[in-house]
PDB file with one MODEL, atoms N, CA, C and O in Angstrom:
MODEL        1
ATOM      1  N   MET A   1       0.841  -1.163   0.000  1.00  0.00           N
ATOM      2  CA  MET A   1       0.000   0.000   0.000  1.00  0.00           C
ATOM      3  C   MET A   1       0.896   1.239   0.000  1.00  0.00           C
ATOM      4  O   MET A   1       1.818   1.328   0.811  1.00  0.00           O
ATOM      5  N   PRO A   2       0.644   2.182  -0.883  1.00  0.00           N
ATOM      6  CA  PRO A   2       1.457   3.399  -0.946  1.00  0.00           C
ATOM      7  C   PRO A   2       1.336   4.215   0.345  1.00  0.00           C
ATOM      8  O   PRO A   2       0.265   4.323   0.943  1.00  0.00           O
ATOM      9  N   THR A   3       2.467   4.780   0.747  1.00  0.00           N
ATOM     10  CA  THR A   3       2.483   5.629   1.932  1.00  0.00           C
ATOM     11  C   THR A   3       3.625   6.616   1.836  1.00  0.00           C
ATOM     12  O   THR A   3       4.619   6.363   1.154  1.00  0.00           O
ATOM     13  N   THR A   4       3.487   7.731   2.511  1.00  0.00           N
ATOM     14  CA  THR A   4       4.580   8.701   2.578  1.00  0.00           C
ATOM     15  C   THR A   4       5.388   8.499   3.857  1.00  0.00           C
ATOM     16  O   THR A   4       6.401   9.164   4.070  1.00  0.00           O
ATOM     17  N   LYS A   5       4.933   7.576   4.709  1.00  0.00           N
ATOM     18  CA  LYS A   5       5.625   7.312   5.968  1.00  0.00           C
ATOM     19  C   LYS A   5       6.819   6.398   5.736  1.00  0.00           C
ATOM     20  O   LYS A   5       6.828   5.583   4.813  1.00  0.00           O
ATOM     21  N   GLN A   6       7.832   6.551   6.596  1.00  0.00           N
ATOM     22  CA  GLN A   6       9.029   5.720   6.496  1.00  0.00           C
ATOM     23  C   GLN A   6       8.693   4.264   6.760  1.00  0.00           C
ATOM     24  O   GLN A   6       7.950   3.952   7.690  1.00  0.00           O
ATOM     25  N   ARG A   7       9.236   3.375   5.945  1.00  0.00           N
ATOM     26  CA  ARG A   7       9.098   1.941   6.165  1.00  0.00           C
ATOM     27  C   ARG A   7      10.452   1.400   6.591  1.00  0.00           C
ATOM     28  O   ARG A   7      11.498   1.877   6.151  1.00  0.00           O
ATOM     29  N   ILE A   8      10.411   0.393   7.457  1.00  0.00           N
ATOM     30  CA  ILE A   8      11.631  -0.214   7.976  1.00  0.00           C
ATOM     31  C   ILE A   8      11.554  -1.711   7.699  1.00  0.00           C
ATOM     32  O   ILE A   8      10.535  -2.348   7.965  1.00  0.00           O
ATOM     33  N   THR A   9      12.630  -2.264   7.167  1.00  0.00           N
ATOM     34  CA  THR A   9      12.664  -3.692   6.881  1.00  0.00           C
ATOM     35  C   THR A   9      13.488  -4.405   7.940  1.00  0.00           C
ATOM     36  O   THR A   9      14.611  -4.003   8.244  1.00  0.00           O
ATOM     37  N   ILE A  10      12.920  -5.466   8.496  1.00  0.00           N
ATOM     38  CA  ILE A  10      13.624  -6.287   9.473  1.00  0.00           C
ATOM     39  C   ILE A  10      13.549  -7.729   8.997  1.00  0.00           C
ATOM     40  O   ILE A  10      12.467  -8.239   8.704  1.00  0.00           O
ATOM     41  N   THR A  11      14.695  -8.380   8.920  1.00  0.00           N
ATOM     42  CA  THR A  11      14.727  -9.783   8.521  1.00  0.00           C
ATOM     43  C   THR A  11      14.637 -10.650   9.771  1.00  0.00           C
ATOM     44  O   THR A  11      15.437 -10.506  10.696  1.00  0.00           O
ATOM     45  N   ALA A  12      13.677 -11.535   9.790  1.00  0.00           N
ATOM     46  CA  ALA A  12      13.442 -12.392  10.957  1.00  0.00           C
ATOM     47  C   ALA A  12      14.370 -13.599  10.901  1.00  0.00           C
ATOM     48  O   ALA A  12      14.010 -14.654  10.378  1.00  0.00           O
ATOM     49  N   THR A  13      15.561 -13.426  11.444  1.00  0.00           N
ATOM     50  CA  THR A  13      16.526 -14.514  11.525  1.00  0.00           C
ATOM     51  C   THR A  13      17.041 -14.614  12.954  1.00  0.00           C
ATOM     52  O   THR A  13      16.976 -13.651  13.718  1.00  0.00           O
ATOM     53  N   GLY A  14      17.550 -15.777  13.305  1.00  0.00           N
ATOM     54  CA  GLY A  14      18.173 -15.974  14.611  1.00  0.00           C
ATOM     55  C   GLY A  14      17.268 -15.623  15.767  1.00  0.00           C
ATOM     56  O   GLY A  14      16.126 -16.074  15.846  1.00  0.00           O
ATOM     57  N   ASP A  15      17.811 -14.787  16.685  1.00  0.00           N
ATOM     58  CA  ASP A  15      17.050 -14.461  17.889  1.00  0.00           C
ATOM     59  C   ASP A  15      15.812 -13.618  17.572  1.00  0.00           C
ATOM     60  O   ASP A  15      14.818 -13.702  18.293  1.00  0.00           O
ATOM     61  N   ILE A  16      15.852 -12.811  16.517  1.00  0.00           N
ATOM     62  CA  ILE A  16      14.679 -12.015  16.129  1.00  0.00           C
ATOM     63  C   ILE A  16      13.533 -12.951  15.739  1.00  0.00           C
ATOM     64  O   ILE A  16      12.380 -12.719  16.104  1.00  0.00           O
ATOM     65  N   LYS A  17      13.858 -13.995  15.003  1.00  0.00           N
ATOM     66  CA  LYS A  17      12.842 -14.963  14.603  1.00  0.00           C
ATOM     67  C   LYS A  17      12.234 -15.648  15.826  1.00  0.00           C
ATOM     68  O   LYS A  17      11.019 -15.832  15.900  1.00  0.00           O
ATOM     69  N   GLU A  18      13.082 -16.024  16.785  1.00  0.00           N
ATOM     70  CA  GLU A  18      12.604 -16.679  18.006  1.00  0.00           C
ATOM     71  C   GLU A  18      11.731 -15.741  18.841  1.00  0.00           C
ATOM     72  O   GLU A  18      10.683 -16.148  19.341  1.00  0.00           O
ATOM     73  N   ILE A  19      12.159 -14.499  18.988  1.00  0.00           N
ATOM     74  CA  ILE A  19      11.389 -13.516  19.762  1.00  0.00           C
ATOM     75  C   ILE A  19      10.023 -13.306  19.129  1.00  0.00           C
ATOM     76  O   ILE A  19       9.009 -13.290  19.827  1.00  0.00           O
ATOM     77  N   LEU A  20       9.990 -13.145  17.816  1.00  0.00           N
ATOM     78  CA  LEU A  20       8.715 -12.936  17.131  1.00  0.00           C
ATOM     79  C   LEU A  20       7.806 -14.161  17.246  1.00  0.00           C
ATOM     80  O   LEU A  20       6.588 -14.019  17.348  1.00  0.00           O
ATOM     81  N   ALA A  21       8.384 -15.351  17.231  1.00  0.00           N
ATOM     82  CA  ALA A  21       7.582 -16.573  17.368  1.00  0.00           C
ATOM     83  C   ALA A  21       6.929 -16.637  18.747  1.00  0.00           C
ATOM     84  O   ALA A  21       5.756 -16.990  18.874  1.00  0.00           O
ATOM     85  N   VAL A  22       7.702 -16.291  19.778  1.00  0.00           N
ATOM     86  CA  VAL A  22       7.159 -16.292  21.141  1.00  0.00           C
ATOM     87  C   VAL A  22       6.047 -15.254  21.261  1.00  0.00           C
ATOM     88  O   VAL A  22       4.975 -15.542  21.793  1.00  0.00           O
ATOM     89  N   GLU A  23       6.307 -14.050  20.766  1.00  0.00           N
ATOM     90  CA  GLU A  23       5.309 -12.981  20.856  1.00  0.00           C
ATOM     91  C   GLU A  23       4.055 -13.314  20.044  1.00  0.00           C
ATOM     92  O   GLU A  23       2.948 -12.952  20.441  1.00  0.00           O
ATOM     93  N   ALA A  24       4.220 -13.996  18.919  1.00  0.00           N
ATOM     94  CA  ALA A  24       3.068 -14.378  18.096  1.00  0.00           C
ATOM     95  C   ALA A  24       2.178 -15.364  18.846  1.00  0.00           C
ATOM     96  O   ALA A  24       0.955 -15.331  18.708  1.00  0.00           O
ATOM     97  N   ARG A  25       2.799 -16.252  19.647  1.00  0.00           N
ATOM     98  CA  ARG A  25       1.995 -17.183  20.455  1.00  0.00           C
ATOM     99  C   ARG A  25       1.278 -16.443  21.582  1.00  0.00           C
ATOM    100  O   ARG A  25       0.150 -16.788  21.934  1.00  0.00           O
ATOM    101  N   LEU A  26       1.926 -15.430  22.146  1.00  0.00           N
ATOM    102  CA  LEU A  26       1.327 -14.661  23.233  1.00  0.00           C
ATOM    103  C   LEU A  26       0.244 -13.697  22.744  1.00  0.00           C
ATOM    104  O   LEU A  26      -0.704 -13.390  23.468  1.00  0.00           O
ATOM    105  N   HIS A  27       0.402 -13.228  21.509  1.00  0.00           N
ATOM    106  CA  HIS A  27      -0.519 -12.242  20.935  1.00  0.00           C
ATOM    107  C   HIS A  27      -0.949 -12.688  19.531  1.00  0.00           C
ATOM    108  O   HIS A  27      -0.585 -12.052  18.542  1.00  0.00           O
ATOM    109  N   PRO A  28      -1.725 -13.780  19.442  1.00  0.00           N
ATOM    110  CA  PRO A  28      -2.076 -14.318  18.118  1.00  0.00           C
ATOM    111  C   PRO A  28      -2.948 -13.383  17.281  1.00  0.00           C
ATOM    112  O   PRO A  28      -3.086 -13.584  16.075  1.00  0.00           O
ATOM    113  N   ASP A  29      -3.531 -12.371  17.903  1.00  0.00           N
ATOM    114  CA  ASP A  29      -4.397 -11.442  17.184  1.00  0.00           C
ATOM    115  C   ASP A  29      -3.618 -10.329  16.485  1.00  0.00           C
ATOM    116  O   ASP A  29      -4.202  -9.558  15.723  1.00  0.00           O
ATOM    117  N   LEU A  30      -2.307 -10.232  16.733  1.00  0.00           N
ATOM    118  CA  LEU A  30      -1.513  -9.159  16.146  1.00  0.00           C
ATOM    119  C   LEU A  30      -0.754  -9.627  14.909  1.00  0.00           C
ATOM    120  O   LEU A  30      -0.229 -10.740  14.867  1.00  0.00           O
ATOM    121  N   ALA A  31      -0.707  -8.763  13.910  1.00  0.00           N
ATOM    122  CA  ALA A  31       0.090  -9.014  12.704  1.00  0.00           C
ATOM    123  C   ALA A  31       1.570  -8.853  13.056  1.00  0.00           C
ATOM    124  O   ALA A  31       1.895  -8.192  14.042  1.00  0.00           O
ATOM    125  N   PRO A  32       2.471  -9.444  12.270  1.00  0.00           N
ATOM    126  CA  PRO A  32       3.899  -9.307  12.560  1.00  0.00           C
ATOM    127  C   PRO A  32       4.354  -7.847  12.702  1.00  0.00           C
ATOM    128  O   PRO A  32       5.162  -7.535  13.577  1.00  0.00           O
ATOM    129  N   SER A  33       3.847  -6.965  11.859  1.00  0.00           N
ATOM    130  CA  SER A  33       4.251  -5.559  11.967  1.00  0.00           C
ATOM    131  C   SER A  33       3.765  -4.941  13.279  1.00  0.00           C
ATOM    132  O   SER A  33       4.442  -4.088  13.852  1.00  0.00           O
ATOM    133  N   GLU A  34       2.598  -5.369  13.750  1.00  0.00           N
ATOM    134  CA  GLU A  34       2.084  -4.871  15.029  1.00  0.00           C
ATOM    135  C   GLU A  34       2.905  -5.414  16.197  1.00  0.00           C
ATOM    136  O   GLU A  34       3.116  -4.716  17.189  1.00  0.00           O
ATOM    137  N   LEU A  35       3.368  -6.662  16.079  1.00  0.00           N
ATOM    138  CA  LEU A  35       4.242  -7.235  17.106  1.00  0.00           C
ATOM    139  C   LEU A  35       5.534  -6.444  17.213  1.00  0.00           C
ATOM    140  O   LEU A  35       5.991  -6.126  18.310  1.00  0.00           O
ATOM    141  N   VAL A  36       6.119  -6.129  16.063  1.00  0.00           N
ATOM    142  CA  VAL A  36       7.368  -5.368  16.050  1.00  0.00           C
ATOM    143  C   VAL A  36       7.149  -3.990  16.677  1.00  0.00           C
ATOM    144  O   VAL A  36       7.970  -3.542  17.477  1.00  0.00           O
ATOM    145  N   ALA A  37       6.063  -3.319  16.325  1.00  0.00           N
ATOM    146  CA  ALA A  37       5.764  -2.009  16.897  1.00  0.00           C
ATOM    147  C   ALA A  37       5.596  -2.096  18.412  1.00  0.00           C
ATOM    148  O   ALA A  37       6.086  -1.234  19.142  1.00  0.00           O
ATOM    149  N   MET A  38       4.903  -3.135  18.887  1.00  0.00           N
ATOM    150  CA  MET A  38       4.702  -3.333  20.319  1.00  0.00           C
ATOM    151  C   MET A  38       6.041  -3.527  21.031  1.00  0.00           C
ATOM    152  O   MET A  38       6.274  -2.949  22.092  1.00  0.00           O
ATOM    153  N   LEU A  39       6.917  -4.342  20.444  1.00  0.00           N
ATOM    154  CA  LEU A  39       8.216  -4.599  21.050  1.00  0.00           C
ATOM    155  C   LEU A  39       9.080  -3.341  21.079  1.00  0.00           C
ATOM    156  O   LEU A  39       9.824  -3.122  22.035  1.00  0.00           O
ATOM    157  N   ILE A  40       8.986  -2.526  20.055  1.00  0.00           N
ATOM    158  CA  ILE A  40       9.732  -1.263  20.035  1.00  0.00           C
ATOM    159  C   ILE A  40       9.234  -0.356  21.158  1.00  0.00           C
ATOM    160  O   ILE A  40      10.034   0.253  21.868  1.00  0.00           O
ATOM    161  N   ARG A  41       7.908  -0.266  21.319  1.00  0.00           N
ATOM    162  CA  ARG A  41       7.364   0.570  22.402  1.00  0.00           C
ATOM    163  C   ARG A  41       7.812   0.060  23.768  1.00  0.00           C
ATOM    164  O   ARG A  41       8.193   0.852  24.629  1.00  0.00           O
ATOM    165  N   ARG A  42       7.768  -1.258  23.972  1.00  0.00           N
ATOM    166  CA  ARG A  42       8.207  -1.832  25.249  1.00  0.00           C
ATOM    167  C   ARG A  42       9.681  -1.526  25.502  1.00  0.00           C
ATOM    168  O   ARG A  42      10.068  -1.141  26.606  1.00  0.00           O
ATOM    169  N   GLY A  43      10.484  -1.701  24.480  1.00  0.00           N
ATOM    170  CA  GLY A  43      11.914  -1.424  24.623  1.00  0.00           C
ATOM    171  C   GLY A  43      12.167   0.033  24.964  1.00  0.00           C
ATOM    172  O   GLY A  43      13.040   0.344  25.775  1.00  0.00           O
ATOM    173  N   HIS A  44      11.414   0.919  24.351  1.00  0.00           N
ATOM    174  CA  HIS A  44      11.564   2.342  24.627  1.00  0.00           C
ATOM    175  C   HIS A  44      11.198   2.656  26.076  1.00  0.00           C
ATOM    176  O   HIS A  44      11.895   3.415  26.749  1.00  0.00           O
ATOM    177  N   LEU A  45      10.102   2.067  26.551  1.00  0.00           N
ATOM    178  CA  LEU A  45       9.691   2.286  27.940  1.00  0.00           C
ATOM    179  C   LEU A  45      10.722   1.742  28.926  1.00  0.00           C
ATOM    180  O   LEU A  45      10.910   2.303  30.005  1.00  0.00           O
ATOM    181  N   ALA A  46      11.381   0.658  28.556  1.00  0.00           N
ATOM    182  CA  ALA A  46      12.328   0.010  29.456  1.00  0.00           C
ATOM    183  C   ALA A  46      13.702   0.678  29.452  1.00  0.00           C
ATOM    184  O   ALA A  46      14.530   0.387  30.315  1.00  0.00           O
ATOM    185  N   ASP A  47      13.949   1.558  28.506  1.00  0.00           N
ATOM    186  CA  ASP A  47      15.254   2.194  28.359  1.00  0.00           C
ATOM    187  C   ASP A  47      15.386   3.361  29.333  1.00  0.00           C
ATOM    188  O   ASP A  47      14.753   4.399  29.141  1.00  0.00           O
ATOM    189  N   ASP A  48      16.196   3.204  30.367  1.00  0.00           N
ATOM    190  CA  ASP A  48      16.377   4.247  31.372  1.00  0.00           C
ATOM    191  C   ASP A  48      16.974   5.519  30.784  1.00  0.00           C
ATOM    192  O   ASP A  48      16.767   6.600  31.335  1.00  0.00           O
ATOM    193  N   SER A  49      17.705   5.419  29.685  1.00  0.00           N
ATOM    194  CA  SER A  49      18.354   6.603  29.125  1.00  0.00           C
ATOM    195  C   SER A  49      17.375   7.586  28.499  1.00  0.00           C
ATOM    196  O   SER A  49      17.742   8.735  28.250  1.00  0.00           O
ATOM    197  N   VAL A  50      16.131   7.163  28.239  1.00  0.00           N
ATOM    198  CA  VAL A  50      15.141   8.078  27.669  1.00  0.00           C
ATOM    199  C   VAL A  50      14.195   8.613  28.738  1.00  0.00           C
ATOM    200  O   VAL A  50      13.149   9.181  28.423  1.00  0.00           O
ATOM    201  N   GLY A  51      14.565   8.430  29.995  1.00  0.00           N
ATOM    202  CA  GLY A  51      13.765   8.987  31.076  1.00  0.00           C
ATOM    203  C   GLY A  51      12.671   8.070  31.579  1.00  0.00           C
ATOM    204  O   GLY A  51      11.860   8.468  32.415  1.00  0.00           O
ATOM    205  N   HIS A  52      12.641   6.867  31.088  1.00  0.00           N
ATOM    206  CA  HIS A  52      11.684   5.886  31.568  1.00  0.00           C
ATOM    207  C   HIS A  52      12.468   4.801  32.283  1.00  0.00           C
ATOM    208  O   HIS A  52      13.679   4.678  32.096  1.00  0.00           O
ATOM    209  N   GLY A  53      11.807   4.042  33.071  1.00  0.00           N
ATOM    210  CA  GLY A  53      12.495   2.976  33.772  1.00  0.00           C
ATOM    211  C   GLY A  53      11.644   1.745  33.887  1.00  0.00           C
ATOM    212  O   GLY A  53      10.554   1.655  33.323  1.00  0.00           O
ATOM    213  N   ARG A  54      12.168   0.799  34.631  1.00  0.00           N
ATOM    214  CA  ARG A  54      11.461  -0.462  34.811  1.00  0.00           C
ATOM    215  C   ARG A  54      10.086  -0.240  35.434  1.00  0.00           C
ATOM    216  O   ARG A  54       9.116  -0.891  35.046  1.00  0.00           O
ATOM    217  N   ALA A  55      10.000   0.664  36.386  1.00  0.00           N
ATOM    218  CA  ALA A  55       8.716   0.918  37.043  1.00  0.00           C
ATOM    219  C   ALA A  55       7.677   1.416  36.040  1.00  0.00           C
ATOM    220  O   ALA A  55       6.513   1.022  36.105  1.00  0.00           O
ATOM    221  N   ASP A  56       8.096   2.290  35.103  1.00  0.00           N
ATOM    222  CA  ASP A  56       7.181   2.773  34.073  1.00  0.00           C
ATOM    223  C   ASP A  56       6.710   1.630  33.184  1.00  0.00           C
ATOM    224  O   ASP A  56       5.537   1.563  32.815  1.00  0.00           O
ATOM    225  N   LEU A  57       7.629   0.734  32.842  1.00  0.00           N
ATOM    226  CA  LEU A  57       7.276  -0.409  32.004  1.00  0.00           C
ATOM    227  C   LEU A  57       6.283  -1.315  32.722  1.00  0.00           C
ATOM    228  O   LEU A  57       5.296  -1.753  32.130  1.00  0.00           O
ATOM    229  N   VAL A  58       6.541  -1.593  33.981  1.00  0.00           N
ATOM    230  CA  VAL A  58       5.634  -2.446  34.744  1.00  0.00           C
ATOM    231  C   VAL A  58       4.251  -1.808  34.809  1.00  0.00           C
ATOM    232  O   VAL A  58       3.246  -2.489  34.604  1.00  0.00           O
ATOM    233  N   ARG A  59       4.188  -0.498  35.094  1.00  0.00           N
ATOM    234  CA  ARG A  59       2.898   0.192  35.135  1.00  0.00           C
ATOM    235  C   ARG A  59       2.193   0.132  33.789  1.00  0.00           C
ATOM    236  O   ARG A  59       0.975  -0.039  33.737  1.00  0.00           O
ATOM    237  N   ALA A  60       2.941   0.270  32.698  1.00  0.00           N
ATOM    238  CA  ALA A  60       2.339   0.245  31.362  1.00  0.00           C
ATOM    239  C   ALA A  60       1.764  -1.118  31.012  1.00  0.00           C
ATOM    240  O   ALA A  60       0.759  -1.211  30.307  1.00  0.00           O
ATOM    241  N   LEU A  61       2.400  -2.176  31.504  1.00  0.00           N
ATOM    242  CA  LEU A  61       1.973  -3.525  31.158  1.00  0.00           C
ATOM    243  C   LEU A  61       1.014  -4.128  32.176  1.00  0.00           C
ATOM    244  O   LEU A  61       0.357  -5.128  31.886  1.00  0.00           O
ATOM    245  N   ALA A  62       0.926  -3.541  33.352  1.00  0.00           N
ATOM    246  CA  ALA A  62       0.103  -4.099  34.423  1.00  0.00           C
ATOM    247  C   ALA A  62      -1.335  -3.603  34.331  1.00  0.00           C
ATOM    248  O   ALA A  62      -1.660  -2.691  33.571  1.00  0.00           O
ATOM    249  N   GLY A  63      -2.171  -4.231  35.124  1.00  0.00           N
ATOM    250  CA  GLY A  63      -3.545  -3.762  35.253  1.00  0.00           C
ATOM    251  C   GLY A  63      -4.482  -4.232  34.168  1.00  0.00           C
ATOM    252  O   GLY A  63      -5.563  -3.671  33.995  1.00  0.00           O
ATOM    253  N   GLY A  64      -4.087  -5.251  33.435  1.00  0.00           N
ATOM    254  CA  GLY A  64      -4.945  -5.737  32.368  1.00  0.00           C
ATOM    255  C   GLY A  64      -6.146  -6.520  32.859  1.00  0.00           C
ATOM    256  O   GLY A  64      -7.131  -6.678  32.137  1.00  0.00           O
ATOM    257  N   VAL A  65      -6.065  -7.011  34.087  1.00  0.00           N
ATOM    258  CA  VAL A  65      -7.147  -7.836  34.624  1.00  0.00           C
ATOM    259  C   VAL A  65      -7.511  -7.310  36.012  1.00  0.00           C
ATOM    260  O   VAL A  65      -6.633  -7.082  36.843  1.00  0.00           O
ATOM    261  N   GLU A  66      -8.786  -7.122  36.254  1.00  0.00           N
ATOM    262  CA  GLU A  66      -9.245  -6.749  37.588  1.00  0.00           C
ATOM    263  C   GLU A  66      -9.881  -7.984  38.229  1.00  0.00           C
ATOM    264  O   GLU A  66     -10.822  -8.566  37.688  1.00  0.00           O
ATOM    265  N   TYR A  67      -9.353  -8.369  39.381  1.00  0.00           N
ATOM    266  CA  TYR A  67      -9.854  -9.541  40.087  1.00  0.00           C
ATOM    267  C   TYR A  67     -10.896  -9.109  41.114  1.00  0.00           C
ATOM    268  O   TYR A  67     -10.777  -8.029  41.693  1.00  0.00           O
ATOM    269  N   PRO A  68     -11.908  -9.928  41.345  1.00  0.00           N
ATOM    270  CA  PRO A  68     -12.934  -9.568  42.329  1.00  0.00           C
ATOM    271  C   PRO A  68     -12.374  -9.599  43.752  1.00  0.00           C
ATOM    272  O   PRO A  68     -11.385 -10.277  44.031  1.00  0.00           O
ATOM    273  N   VAL A  69     -13.014  -8.865  44.629  1.00  0.00           N
ATOM    274  CA  VAL A  69     -12.627  -8.839  46.030  1.00  0.00           C
ATOM    275  C   VAL A  69     -12.686 -10.270  46.571  1.00  0.00           C
ATOM    276  O   VAL A  69     -13.654 -10.993  46.337  1.00  0.00           O
ATOM    277  N   GLY A  70     -11.649 -10.661  47.290  1.00  0.00           N
ATOM    278  CA  GLY A  70     -11.602 -11.991  47.878  1.00  0.00           C
ATOM    279  C   GLY A  70     -11.068 -13.077  46.960  1.00  0.00           C
ATOM    280  O   GLY A  70     -11.018 -14.243  47.351  1.00  0.00           O
ATOM    281  N   TYR A  71     -10.668 -12.718  45.751  1.00  0.00           N
ATOM    282  CA  TYR A  71     -10.200 -13.704  44.777  1.00  0.00           C
ATOM    283  C   TYR A  71      -8.984 -14.478  45.291  1.00  0.00           C
ATOM    284  O   TYR A  71      -8.936 -15.705  45.199  1.00  0.00           O
ATOM    285  N   LEU A  72      -8.008 -13.751  45.830  1.00  0.00           N
ATOM    286  CA  LEU A  72      -6.794 -14.402  46.305  1.00  0.00           C
ATOM    287  C   LEU A  72      -7.096 -15.367  47.456  1.00  0.00           C
ATOM    288  O   LEU A  72      -6.550 -16.470  47.501  1.00  0.00           O
ATOM    289  N   GLN A  73      -7.963 -14.954  48.384  1.00  0.00           N
ATOM    290  CA  GLN A  73      -8.314 -15.829  49.498  1.00  0.00           C
ATOM    291  C   GLN A  73      -9.032 -17.080  48.996  1.00  0.00           C
ATOM    292  O   GLN A  73      -8.817 -18.172  49.521  1.00  0.00           O
ATOM    293  N   THR A  74      -9.876 -16.927  47.991  1.00  0.00           N
ATOM    294  CA  THR A  74     -10.571 -18.077  47.407  1.00  0.00           C
ATOM    295  C   THR A  74      -9.570 -19.068  46.831  1.00  0.00           C
ATOM    296  O   THR A  74      -9.721 -20.278  47.002  1.00  0.00           O
ATOM    297  N   LEU A  75      -8.547 -18.559  46.149  1.00  0.00           N
ATOM    298  CA  LEU A  75      -7.496 -19.440  45.625  1.00  0.00           C
ATOM    299  C   LEU A  75      -6.769 -20.159  46.752  1.00  0.00           C
ATOM    300  O   LEU A  75      -6.528 -21.364  46.681  1.00  0.00           O
ATOM    301  N   ARG A  76      -6.425 -19.414  47.783  1.00  0.00           N
ATOM    302  CA  ARG A  76      -5.724 -20.023  48.906  1.00  0.00           C
ATOM    303  C   ARG A  76      -6.553 -21.105  49.577  1.00  0.00           C
ATOM    304  O   ARG A  76      -6.026 -22.138  49.991  1.00  0.00           O
ATOM    305  N   ASP A  77      -7.853 -20.861  49.680  1.00  0.00           N
ATOM    306  CA  ASP A  77      -8.738 -21.856  50.306  1.00  0.00           C
ATOM    307  C   ASP A  77      -8.793 -23.157  49.505  1.00  0.00           C
ATOM    308  O   ASP A  77      -9.069 -24.216  50.068  1.00  0.00           O
ATOM    309  N   GLU A  78      -8.535 -23.090  48.209  1.00  0.00           N
ATOM    310  CA  GLU A  78      -8.563 -24.279  47.362  1.00  0.00           C
ATOM    311  C   GLU A  78      -7.285 -25.103  47.470  1.00  0.00           C
ATOM    312  O   GLU A  78      -7.286 -26.280  47.107  1.00  0.00           O
ATOM    313  N   TRP A  79      -6.193 -24.513  47.962  1.00  0.00           N
ATOM    314  CA  TRP A  79      -4.929 -25.225  48.058  1.00  0.00           C
ATOM    315  C   TRP A  79      -4.973 -26.235  49.188  1.00  0.00           C
ATOM    316  O   TRP A  79      -5.534 -25.967  50.250  1.00  0.00           O
ATOM    317  N   PRO A  80      -4.384 -27.390  48.957  1.00  0.00           N
ATOM    318  CA  PRO A  80      -4.337 -28.379  50.045  1.00  0.00           C
ATOM    319  C   PRO A  80      -3.375 -27.908  51.131  1.00  0.00           C
ATOM    320  O   PRO A  80      -2.408 -27.201  50.849  1.00  0.00           O
ATOM    321  N   ASP A  81      -3.647 -28.305  52.370  1.00  0.00           N
ATOM    322  CA  ASP A  81      -2.776 -27.916  53.493  1.00  0.00           C
ATOM    323  C   ASP A  81      -1.543 -28.730  53.569  1.00  0.00           C
ATOM    324  O   ASP A  81      -0.717 -28.519  54.457  1.00  0.00           O
TER     325      ASP A  81
ENDMDL
END
């Protein structure tokens, strides 16, 4: 598709191929280009030199699931003693 935006080519070999395979299993709804964009954003958030740190990355990735009150205790009650 024609675009005026910069395109970047990445060859999926070696560790890049393995990383993309793992991410594709974790995010089967994303196209390869979307996986690459997601990984770039994560890497940027994790890079302390750009003013972000591990805590920012954790906050960005956390909170995807809200558990009901008492959920943890319910799990503990199911564990054998």
